[in-house]
DOMIDO-583734 format. One record per residue: residue number from 1; x, y, z of N, C-alpha, C, O in turn; residue in three letters. Coordinates in nm, 2 decimals, m for minus. Layout:
R | NUM | X | Y | Z | X | Y | Z | X | Y | Z | X | Y | Z | ALA
...
% end
This chain:
R | 1 | 11.30 | 12.45 | m11.41 | 11.21 | 12.58 | m11.39 | 11.10 | 12.58 | m11.48 | 11.12 | 12.54 | m11.60 | UNK
R | 2 | 10.98 | 12.62 | m11.46 | 10.87 | 12.64 | m11.53 | 10.89 | 12.77 | m11.62 | 10.95 | 12.86 | m11.59 | UNK
R | 3 | 10.83 | 12.76 | m11.74 | 10.83 | 12.89 | m11.82 | 10.71 | 12.97 | m11.76 | 10.62 | 12.91 | m11.70 | UNK
R | 4 | 10.71 | 13.09 | m11.79 | 10.61 | 13.19 | m11.74 | 10.47 | 13.13 | m11.78 | 10.38 | 13.13 | m11.70 | UNK
R | 5 | 10.46 | 13.09 | m11.90 | 10.32 | 13.05 | m11.95 | 10.28 | 12.92 | m11.89 | 10.16 | 12.89 | m11.90 | UNK
R | 6 | 10.36 | 12.85 | m11.82 | 10.33 | 12.72 | m11.75 | 10.29 | 12.75 | m11.60 | 10.25 | 12.66 | m11.52 | UNK
R | 7 | 10.31 | 12.87 | m11.55 | 10.28 | 12.90 | m11.41 | 10.12 | 12.90 | m11.39 | 10.04 | 12.95 | m11.46 | UNK
R | 8 | 10.09 | 12.84 | m11.27 | 9.95 | 12.85 | m11.23 | 9.93 | 12.97 | m11.13 | 10.00 | 12.98 | m11.02 | UNK
R | 9 | 9.85 | 13.06 | m11.17 | 9.84 | 13.18 | m11.09 | 9.68 | 13.21 | m11.09 | 9.63 | 13.28 | m11.17 | UNK
R | 10 | 9.61 | 13.15 | m10.99 | 9.47 | 13.16 | m10.98 | 9.43 | 13.30 | m10.97 | 9.50 | 13.38 | m10.90 | UNK
R | 11 | 9.32 | 13.35 | m11.04 | 9.27 | 13.48 | m11.04 | 9.19 | 13.52 | m10.92 | 9.17 | 13.63 | m10.90 | UNK
R | 12 | 9.15 | 13.42 | m10.83 | 9.07 | 13.46 | m10.72 | 9.15 | 13.48 | m10.59 | 9.10 | 13.48 | m10.48 | UNK
R | 13 | 9.29 | 13.48 | m10.61 | 9.38 | 13.50 | m10.49 | 9.44 | 13.64 | m10.50 | 9.42 | 13.70 | m10.61 | UNK
R | 14 | 9.50 | 13.69 | m10.40 | 9.57 | 13.81 | m10.40 | 9.73 | 13.76 | m10.36 | 9.76 | 13.66 | m10.30 | UNK
R | 15 | 9.81 | 13.85 | m10.42 | 9.96 | 13.81 | m10.41 | 10.05 | 13.91 | m10.35 | 10.03 | 14.03 | m10.38 | UNK
R | 16 | 10.15 | 13.88 | m10.28 | 10.25 | 13.97 | m10.23 | 10.38 | 13.96 | m10.32 | 10.40 | 13.86 | m10.39 | UNK
R | 17 | 10.46 | 14.07 | m10.31 | 10.58 | 14.07 | m10.38 | 10.68 | 13.96 | m10.35 | 10.76 | 13.91 | m10.43 | UNK
R | 18 | 10.66 | 13.91 | m10.22 | 10.75 | 13.81 | m10.17 | 10.69 | 13.66 | m10.22 | 10.75 | 13.56 | m10.17 | UNK
R | 19 | 10.59 | 13.66 | m10.30 | 10.54 | 13.54 | m10.36 | 10.45 | 13.46 | m10.27 | 10.43 | 13.34 | m10.29 | UNK
R | 20 | 10.39 | 13.52 | m10.16 | 10.29 | 13.45 | m10.08 | 10.17 | 13.50 | m10.15 | 10.16 | 13.61 | m10.20 | UNK
R | 21 | 10.06 | 13.40 | m10.13 | 9.92 | 13.44 | m10.17 | 9.83 | 13.44 | m10.06 | 9.87 | 13.38 | m9.95 | UNK
R | 22 | 9.71 | 13.50 | m10.07 | 9.62 | 13.49 | m9.96 | 9.48 | 13.48 | m10.03 | 9.45 | 13.55 | m10.13 | UNK
R | 23 | 9.39 | 13.39 | m9.98 | 9.26 | 13.40 | m10.04 | 9.18 | 13.53 | m9.99 | 9.19 | 13.57 | m9.88 | UNK
R | 24 | 9.12 | 13.58 | m10.09 | 9.04 | 13.71 | m10.06 | 8.91 | 13.70 | m9.98 | 8.84 | 13.79 | m9.97 | UNK
R | 25 | 8.88 | 13.57 | m9.93 | 8.77 | 13.54 | m9.85 | 8.79 | 13.44 | m9.74 | 8.89 | 13.37 | m9.75 | UNK
R | 26 | 8.72 | 13.44 | m9.64 | 8.73 | 13.34 | m9.54 | 8.71 | 13.20 | m9.59 | 8.63 | 13.18 | m9.67 | UNK
R | 27 | 8.79 | 13.11 | m9.54 | 8.90 | 13.12 | m9.44 | 9.02 | 13.17 | m9.51 | 9.06 | 13.11 | m9.61 | UNK
R | 28 | 9.08 | 13.28 | m9.46 | 9.18 | 13.35 | m9.52 | 9.31 | 13.26 | m9.52 | 9.39 | 13.28 | m9.44 | UNK
R | 29 | 9.32 | 13.17 | m9.61 | 9.44 | 13.08 | m9.62 | 9.56 | 13.16 | m9.69 | 9.54 | 13.25 | m9.77 | UNK
R | 30 | 9.68 | 13.12 | m9.65 | 9.78 | 13.19 | m9.70 | 9.89 | 13.07 | m9.74 | 9.91 | 12.98 | m9.66 | UNK
R | 31 | 9.95 | 13.09 | m9.84 | 10.05 | 12.99 | m9.91 | 10.15 | 13.06 | m9.99 | 10.16 | 13.18 | m9.98 | UNK
R | 32 | 10.23 | 12.98 | m10.07 | 10.32 | 13.03 | m10.15 | 10.28 | 13.00 | m10.30 | 10.21 | 12.90 | m10.33 | UNK
R | 33 | 10.32 | 13.08 | m10.39 | 10.28 | 13.08 | m10.53 | 10.35 | 12.96 | m10.60 | 10.44 | 12.90 | m10.55 | UNK
R | 34 | 10.28 | 12.92 | m10.71 | 10.35 | 12.80 | m10.80 | 10.49 | 12.85 | m10.83 | 10.58 | 12.77 | m10.83 | UNK
R | 35 | 10.51 | 12.98 | m10.87 | 10.65 | 13.02 | m10.92 | 10.73 | 13.00 | m10.78 | 10.83 | 12.93 | m10.79 | UNK
R | 36 | 10.69 | 13.04 | m10.67 | 10.79 | 13.02 | m10.55 | 10.83 | 12.88 | m10.52 | 10.94 | 12.85 | m10.49 | UNK
R | 37 | 10.72 | 12.79 | m10.53 | 10.75 | 12.65 | m10.50 | 10.84 | 12.60 | m10.61 | 10.92 | 12.51 | m10.58 | UNK
R | 38 | 10.83 | 12.64 | m10.73 | 10.92 | 12.59 | m10.84 | 11.06 | 12.63 | m10.81 | 11.15 | 12.55 | m10.83 | UNK
R | 39 | 11.08 | 12.76 | m10.78 | 11.20 | 12.83 | m10.75 | 11.28 | 12.75 | m10.63 | 11.40 | 12.72 | m10.64 | UNK
R | 40 | 11.20 | 12.71 | m10.53 | 11.26 | 12.64 | m10.41 | 11.30 | 12.50 | m10.43 | 11.39 | 12.45 | m10.37 | UNK
R | 41 | 11.23 | 12.44 | m10.52 | 11.26 | 12.29 | m10.54 | 11.18 | 12.21 | m10.43 | 11.09 | 12.27 | m10.37 | UNK
R | 42 | 11.22 | 12.09 | m10.41 | 11.16 | 11.99 | m10.34 | 11.17 | 12.03 | m10.19 | 11.28 | 12.05 | m10.14 | UNK
R | 43 | 11.05 | 12.06 | m10.13 | 11.05 | 12.10 | m9.99 | 11.07 | 11.99 | m9.89 | 11.02 | 11.88 | m9.91 | UNK
R | 44 | 11.15 | 12.01 | m9.79 | 11.18 | 11.90 | m9.70 | 11.13 | 11.93 | m9.55 | 11.11 | 11.84 | m9.48 | UNK
R | 45 | 11.10 | 12.06 | m9.52 | 11.05 | 12.09 | m9.39 | 10.98 | 12.24 | m9.40 | 11.02 | 12.32 | m9.47 | UNK
R | 46 | 10.88 | 12.25 | m9.32 | 10.79 | 12.36 | m9.29 | 10.79 | 12.40 | m9.15 | 10.75 | 12.31 | m9.06 | UNK
R | 47 | 10.84 | 12.53 | m9.12 | 10.84 | 12.58 | m8.99 | 10.71 | 12.67 | m8.97 | 10.69 | 12.77 | m9.05 | UNK
R | 48 | 10.63 | 12.66 | m8.88 | 10.51 | 12.74 | m8.86 | 10.51 | 12.83 | m8.74 | 10.58 | 12.80 | m8.65 | UNK
R | 49 | 10.44 | 12.93 | m8.74 | 10.42 | 13.01 | m8.62 | 10.33 | 12.95 | m8.52 | 10.27 | 12.84 | m8.55 | UNK
R | 50 | 10.32 | 13.00 | m8.40 | 10.22 | 12.96 | m8.30 | 10.08 | 13.00 | m8.33 | 10.06 | 13.12 | m8.37 | UNK
R | 51 | 9.99 | 12.91 | m8.32 | 9.85 | 12.96 | m8.33 | 9.81 | 13.05 | m8.23 | 9.83 | 13.03 | m8.11 | UNK
R | 52 | 9.75 | 13.17 | m8.28 | 9.72 | 13.27 | m8.19 | 9.81 | 13.39 | m8.19 | 9.78 | 13.49 | m8.14 | UNK
R | 53 | 9.93 | 13.36 | m8.26 | 10.03 | 13.47 | m8.28 | 9.97 | 13.60 | m8.37 | 9.91 | 13.58 | m8.47 | UNK
R | 54 | 9.99 | 13.71 | m8.33 | 9.96 | 13.83 | m8.39 | 10.07 | 13.87 | m8.48 | 10.18 | 13.89 | m8.42 | UNK
R | 55 | 10.06 | 13.89 | m8.60 | 10.18 | 13.92 | m8.69 | 10.14 | 14.03 | m8.78 | 10.03 | 14.03 | m8.85 | UNK
R | 56 | 10.23 | 14.13 | m8.78 | 10.20 | 14.26 | m8.87 | 10.23 | 14.22 | m9.01 | 10.29 | 14.12 | m9.05 | UNK
R | 57 | 10.18 | 14.31 | m9.10 | 10.19 | 14.30 | m9.24 | 10.35 | 14.29 | m9.28 | 10.43 | 14.36 | m9.24 | UNK
R | 58 | 10.37 | 14.19 | m9.35 | 10.53 | 14.17 | m9.39 | 10.60 | 14.10 | m9.27 | 10.72 | 14.08 | m9.29 | UNK
R | 59 | 10.54 | 14.07 | m9.17 | 10.60 | 14.00 | m9.05 | 10.63 | 13.85 | m9.09 | 10.56 | 13.79 | m9.16 | UNK
R | 60 | 10.74 | 13.80 | m9.03 | 10.78 | 13.66 | m9.05 | 10.68 | 13.57 | m8.98 | 10.64 | 13.59 | m8.87 | UNK
R | 61 | 10.64 | 13.47 | m9.06 | 10.54 | 13.36 | m9.00 | 10.59 | 13.22 | m9.02 | 10.51 | 13.13 | m9.02 | UNK
R | 62 | 10.71 | 13.21 | m9.04 | 10.77 | 13.07 | m9.06 | 10.87 | 13.06 | m9.16 | 10.92 | 13.17 | m9.21 | UNK
R | 63 | 10.91 | 12.94 | m9.21 | 11.00 | 12.92 | m9.31 | 10.98 | 12.79 | m9.38 | 10.92 | 12.70 | m9.33 | UNK
R | 64 | 11.04 | 12.79 | m9.50 | 11.03 | 12.65 | m9.59 | 11.18 | 12.62 | m9.61 | 11.26 | 12.70 | m9.65 | UNK
R | 65 | 11.20 | 12.49 | m9.59 | 11.34 | 12.44 | m9.61 | 11.32 | 12.34 | m9.74 | 11.23 | 12.26 | m9.75 | UNK
R | 66 | 11.42 | 12.35 | m9.82 | 11.42 | 12.28 | m9.94 | 11.57 | 12.22 | m9.95 | 11.65 | 12.26 | m9.87 | UNK
R | 67 | 11.59 | 12.13 | m10.04 | 11.73 | 12.07 | m10.07 | 11.81 | 12.20 | m10.10 | 11.92 | 12.20 | m10.05 | UNK
R | 68 | 11.77 | 12.30 | m10.16 | 11.85 | 12.42 | m10.21 | 11.87 | 12.52 | m10.10 | 11.98 | 12.58 | m10.10 | UNK
R | 69 | 11.77 | 12.55 | m10.02 | 11.79 | 12.66 | m9.92 | 11.67 | 12.66 | m9.82 | 11.58 | 12.58 | m9.82 | UNK
R | 70 | 11.68 | 12.77 | m9.74 | 11.58 | 12.80 | m9.64 | 11.52 | 12.93 | m9.67 | 11.60 | 13.03 | m9.68 | UNK
R | 71 | 11.39 | 12.94 | m9.69 | 11.32 | 13.07 | m9.72 | 11.23 | 13.11 | m9.62 | 11.15 | 13.04 | m9.57 | UNK
R | 72 | 11.24 | 13.24 | m9.58 | 11.15 | 13.29 | m9.47 | 11.02 | 13.33 | m9.53 | 11.02 | 13.37 | m9.65 | UNK
R | 73 | 10.92 | 13.31 | m9.47 | 10.78 | 13.35 | m9.51 | 10.73 | 13.47 | m9.44 | 10.75 | 13.50 | m9.32 | UNK
R | 74 | 10.66 | 13.55 | m9.52 | 10.62 | 13.69 | m9.46 | 10.48 | 13.70 | m9.49 | 10.43 | 13.66 | m9.60 | UNK
R | 75 | 10.40 | 13.74 | m9.40 | 10.25 | 13.75 | m9.40 | 10.21 | 13.86 | m9.48 | 10.26 | 13.97 | m9.46 | UNK
R | 76 | 10.13 | 13.84 | m9.59 | 10.09 | 13.95 | m9.68 | 10.00 | 14.05 | m9.62 | 10.00 | 14.16 | m9.67 | UNK
R | 77 | 9.93 | 14.03 | m9.52 | 9.84 | 14.13 | m9.45 | 9.85 | 14.10 | m9.28 | 9.87 | 13.98 | m9.24 | UNK
R | 78 | 9.84 | 14.19 | m9.21 | 9.84 | 14.17 | m9.07 | 9.73 | 14.09 | m9.02 | 9.61 | 14.12 | m9.07 | UNK
R | 79 | 9.75 | 14.00 | m8.92 | 9.64 | 13.92 | m8.87 | 9.69 | 13.82 | m8.76 | 9.81 | 13.81 | m8.73 | UNK
R | 80 | 9.59 | 13.75 | m8.71 | 9.62 | 13.66 | m8.61 | 9.62 | 13.51 | m8.67 | 9.53 | 13.48 | m8.75 | UNK
R | 81 | 9.71 | 13.43 | m8.65 | 9.72 | 13.29 | m8.70 | 9.61 | 13.22 | m8.63 | 9.62 | 13.21 | m8.50 | UNK
R | 82 | 9.51 | 13.16 | m8.70 | 9.41 | 13.08 | m8.65 | 9.42 | 12.93 | m8.67 | 9.35 | 12.85 | m8.61 | UNK
R | 83 | 9.50 | 12.90 | m8.77 | 9.54 | 12.75 | m8.80 | 9.66 | 12.75 | m8.88 | 9.69 | 12.84 | m8.95 | UNK
R | 84 | 9.73 | 12.62 | m8.86 | 9.84 | 12.58 | m8.95 | 9.80 | 12.45 | m9.02 | 9.72 | 12.37 | m8.97 | UNK
R | 85 | 9.87 | 12.43 | m9.13 | 9.84 | 12.30 | m9.20 | 9.93 | 12.19 | m9.16 | 10.04 | 12.16 | m9.21 | UNK
R | 86 | 9.88 | 12.12 | m9.05 | 9.95 | 12.02 | m9.00 | 9.99 | 11.90 | m9.09 | 10.09 | 11.83 | m9.06 | UNK
R | 87 | 9.92 | 11.89 | m9.20 | 9.95 | 11.78 | m9.28 | 10.09 | 11.81 | m9.36 | 10.15 | 11.72 | m9.42 | UNK
R | 88 | 10.15 | 11.93 | m9.35 | 10.27 | 11.96 | m9.40 | 10.39 | 11.90 | m9.32 | 10.50 | 11.88 | m9.37 | UNK
R | 89 | 10.36 | 11.87 | m9.19 | 10.46 | 11.82 | m9.10 | 10.51 | 11.69 | m9.15 | 10.63 | 11.66 | m9.15 | UNK
R | 90 | 10.42 | 11.60 | m9.20 | 10.45 | 11.47 | m9.25 | 10.48 | 11.48 | m9.40 | 10.56 | 11.40 | m9.44 | UNK
R | 91 | 10.43 | 11.57 | m9.48 | 10.45 | 11.57 | m9.62 | 10.46 | 11.72 | m9.66 | 10.37 | 11.79 | m9.69 | UNK
R | 92 | 10.58 | 11.77 | m9.65 | 10.60 | 11.91 | m9.69 | 10.59 | 11.92 | m9.85 | 10.57 | 12.03 | m9.91 | UNK
R | 93 | 10.60 | 11.81 | m9.92 | 10.59 | 11.81 | m10.07 | 10.45 | 11.86 | m10.11 | 10.43 | 11.90 | m10.23 | UNK
R | 94 | 10.36 | 11.85 | m10.02 | 10.22 | 11.89 | m10.07 | 10.23 | 12.04 | m10.13 | 10.15 | 12.08 | m10.22 | UNK
R | 95 | 10.32 | 12.12 | m10.07 | 10.33 | 12.26 | m10.12 | 10.37 | 12.26 | m10.26 | 10.31 | 12.33 | m10.35 | UNK
R | 96 | 10.47 | 12.17 | m10.29 | 10.52 | 12.16 | m10.43 | 10.41 | 12.10 | m10.53 | 10.39 | 12.14 | m10.64 | UNK
R | 97 | 10.34 | 11.99 | m10.48 | 10.23 | 11.94 | m10.58 | 10.11 | 12.02 | m10.59 | 10.05 | 12.02 | m10.69 | UNK
R | 98 | 10.07 | 12.09 | m10.48 | 9.94 | 12.16 | m10.49 | 9.95 | 12.29 | m10.40 | 9.89 | 12.29 | m10.30 | UNK
R | 99 | 10.02 | 12.38 | m10.45 | 10.05 | 12.50 | m10.36 | 9.92 | 12.59 | m10.34 | 9.92 | 12.68 | m10.25 | UNK
R | 100 | 9.82 | 12.57 | m10.41 | 9.70 | 12.66 | m10.38 | 9.58 | 12.57 | m10.32 | 9.47 | 12.62 | m10.30 | UNK
R | 101 | 9.61 | 12.45 | m10.30 | 9.51 | 12.36 | m10.24 | 9.56 | 12.30 | m10.11 | 9.57 | 12.37 | m10.01 | UNK
R | 102 | 9.58 | 12.17 | m10.11 | 9.64 | 12.10 | m10.00 | 9.76 | 12.14 | m9.95 | 9.79 | 12.10 | m9.83 | UNK
R | 103 | 9.84 | 12.23 | m10.02 | 9.97 | 12.28 | m9.98 | 9.96 | 12.42 | m9.90 | 10.06 | 12.49 | m9.89 | UNK
R | 104 | 9.84 | 12.46 | m9.86 | 9.83 | 12.59 | m9.80 | 9.91 | 12.58 | m9.66 | 9.93 | 12.47 | m9.61 | UNK
R | 105 | 9.95 | 12.70 | m9.62 | 10.04 | 12.71 | m9.49 | 9.96 | 12.74 | m9.37 | 9.96 | 12.66 | m9.28 | UNK
R | 106 | 9.91 | 12.85 | m9.37 | 9.83 | 12.89 | m9.25 | 9.69 | 12.97 | m9.28 | 9.67 | 13.03 | m9.39 | UNK
R | 107 | 9.61 | 12.97 | m9.18 | 9.48 | 13.05 | m9.20 | 9.49 | 13.16 | m9.10 | 9.54 | 13.14 | m8.98 | UNK
R | 108 | 9.46 | 13.28 | m9.13 | 9.46 | 13.40 | m9.05 | 9.32 | 13.46 | m9.04 | 9.23 | 13.44 | m9.11 | UNK
R | 109 | 9.31 | 13.54 | m8.93 | 9.20 | 13.65 | m8.91 | 9.26 | 13.77 | m8.94 | 9.34 | 13.83 | m8.86 | UNK
R | 110 | 9.24 | 13.83 | m9.06 | 9.30 | 13.96 | m9.08 | 9.26 | 14.07 | m8.98 | 9.15 | 14.08 | m8.93 | UNK
R | 111 | 9.36 | 14.16 | m8.96 | 9.34 | 14.27 | m8.87 | 9.25 | 14.38 | m8.94 | 9.17 | 14.45 | m8.88 | UNK
R | 112 | 9.27 | 14.38 | m9.06 | 9.19 | 14.47 | m9.16 | 9.19 | 14.42 | m9.29 | 9.29 | 14.42 | m9.36 | UNK
R | 113 | 9.06 | 14.37 | m9.33 | 9.05 | 14.31 | m9.46 | 9.08 | 14.41 | m9.57 | 9.11 | 14.36 | m9.68 | UNK
R | 114 | 9.08 | 14.54 | m9.54 | 9.12 | 14.63 | m9.65 | 9.27 | 14.61 | m9.69 | 9.31 | 14.65 | m9.80 | UNK
R | 115 | 9.36 | 14.56 | m9.61 | 9.49 | 14.53 | m9.64 | 9.50 | 14.45 | m9.77 | 9.60 | 14.47 | m9.84 | UNK
R | 116 | 9.40 | 14.36 | m9.80 | 9.40 | 14.29 | m9.92 | 9.41 | 14.37 | m10.05 | 9.46 | 14.32 | m10.15 | UNK
R | 117 | 9.35 | 14.49 | m10.03 | 9.35 | 14.58 | m10.16 | 9.47 | 14.63 | m10.20 | 9.48 | 14.67 | m10.32 | UNK
R | 118 | 9.58 | 14.62 | m10.10 | 9.72 | 14.66 | m10.13 | 9.80 | 14.56 | m10.21 | 9.92 | 14.58 | m10.25 | UNK
R | 119 | 9.74 | 14.44 | m10.23 | 9.80 | 14.33 | m10.29 | 9.78 | 14.32 | m10.44 | 9.69 | 14.38 | m10.49 | UNK
R | 120 | 9.86 | 14.23 | m10.51 | 9.85 | 14.23 | m10.65 | 9.73 | 14.13 | m10.68 | 9.71 | 14.04 | m10.60 | UNK
R | 121 | 9.67 | 14.15 | m10.80 | 9.59 | 14.06 | m10.85 | 9.67 | 13.96 | m10.94 | 9.80 | 13.97 | m10.94 | UNK
R | 122 | 9.62 | 13.87 | m10.99 | 9.69 | 13.75 | m11.08 | 9.77 | 13.82 | m11.19 | 9.89 | 13.79 | m11.21 | UNK
R | 123 | 9.71 | 13.90 | m11.26 | 9.77 | 13.97 | m11.39 | 9.90 | 14.05 | m11.34 | 10.01 | 14.02 | m11.39 | UNK
R | 124 | 9.88 | 14.14 | m11.25 | 9.99 | 14.21 | m11.19 | 10.10 | 14.12 | m11.13 | 10.22 | 14.15 | m11.14 | UNK
R | 125 | 10.06 | 14.01 | m11.05 | 10.15 | 13.93 | m11.00 | 10.25 | 13.86 | m11.11 | 10.37 | 13.86 | m11.10 | UNK
R | 126 | 10.18 | 13.81 | m11.22 | 10.25 | 13.75 | m11.33 | 10.36 | 13.85 | m11.39 | 10.47 | 13.81 | m11.41 | UNK
R | 127 | 10.31 | 13.98 | m11.40 | 10.40 | 14.07 | m11.46 | 10.52 | 14.10 | m11.36 | 10.64 | 14.12 | m11.39 | UNK
R | 128 | 10.49 | 14.10 | m11.23 | 10.59 | 14.11 | m11.13 | 10.70 | 14.00 | m11.14 | 10.82 | 14.03 | m11.13 | UNK
R | 129 | 10.66 | 13.88 | m11.16 | 10.75 | 13.77 | m11.17 | 10.82 | 13.77 | m11.29 | 10.94 | 13.73 | m11.29 | UNK
R | 130 | 10.76 | 13.82 | m11.41 | 10.84 | 13.83 | m11.53 | 10.95 | 13.94 | m11.52 | 11.06 | 13.94 | m11.56 | UNK
R | 131 | 10.90 | 14.04 | m11.45 | 11.01 | 14.17 | m11.44 | 11.11 | 14.14 | m11.34 | 11.23 | 14.18 | m11.36 | UNK
R | 132 | 11.08 | 14.06 | m11.23 | 11.17 | 14.04 | m11.13 | 11.24 | 13.90 | m11.10 | 11.33 | 13.88 | m11.02 | UNK
R | 133 | 11.18 | 13.81 | m11.17 | 11.22 | 13.68 | m11.17 | 11.21 | 13.62 | m11.02 | 11.24 | 13.51 | m10.99 | UNK
% end
């Protein structure tokens, strides 16, 4: 496991308490944080929602399977799934290697971009990780 000072937490993203991130501007990509991928270990499978699905804030949008466990993914803001990262079907390890770049999970059209304001910034998210592990 990485030490807190080794975690990569980009300042230009917003974070949910369940360790998902979302880009604060289009294309509104969603993924999991460096902390989350580190906790999960080597990913072996990614389950995606259907493109076009409308999902509410906190709604399930898929799962990640690792050698250790299966983890449900929760959408940080309400929206419609407009794309999934098909590259992860052949190489789920992209999430481990590049969680904020090539390892993104889905792109959404937010139902209300103001929902981003309810999410944590990088500093608040780091404190959340430290406090809650």
